[in-house]
N, C-alpha and C positions, 0 to 999 in steps of 0.2 A: 503496499499499499505506501502511496505517497502522498503526502499533505503537505499545506504551503506553510512554512513556519516564517513568523516578522522577528526581527531581530531590532531591537532599539536600543542605545545608550543610554544607562540609567541613571536615575535621578542625580545620585552621589556618585558612586563609582560602576565600573563592570558594565556588564551587559543584559537583557532580559529580552527573552523569548516566549511566543506563544503561540497558539495553533489555533486560527479564525476555527475550523471545522469541526472542534473537540473543543468544547465550551471548559474553560475552565484550567485547561490545559497549558501551565505556566513554567518556567524555570528560569534560570539564571549562571552567571558566569563571572570571570573576571574577563575572561578574552574572550572573541567571537567565538573561536575551538572550543573552547572549554562550556560555554553553552550550548553550543551544536550537538557536544557529546549529552549534555544534562537534558535538555528537550529531548534527544532519543529515547534515553532512558524512561523519562518524563511520557511519552506518547507510547514506549511499547508496558508502560504500566498500567497506563490508562485504558487501552484499549484490553491489556487482561480482566482488570477490573469488571471493565462492561460485561466482557464472554463469562468469567463466574457468575455477575448476577443473573445472566439472560437476556442482557439487555443487546439492541442491535447498534452494531457499531458505524458510525456513520461516514461514509465514503466523501472525498470529496468530486463534486461535479459542476462543470459551470463556473468555474473561480478562474476571472480573468483579472491580473494585476497590471495598473495604470500609473502613469505619474501625471499628476497635473498640476502643471504653472499658472499661480496667479499672481496681481501685483497687487500690494499694497496701497490703499489708497494714503 
């Protein structure tokens, strides 16, 4: 399975990652690489918990990532 992961600079330090298709699936790390490793583990644990509870695993369908530039007034 493939999921979109959004990585953002943390407020104070490091990075924070979340998975839009998996509500509440969030992780963090000091570097982008560490954050990616951590979010992958979080995704695996999230999916495992869903399966154990007999719940459906969300799939990511029809997501399109675009960047929009706006000007400040």
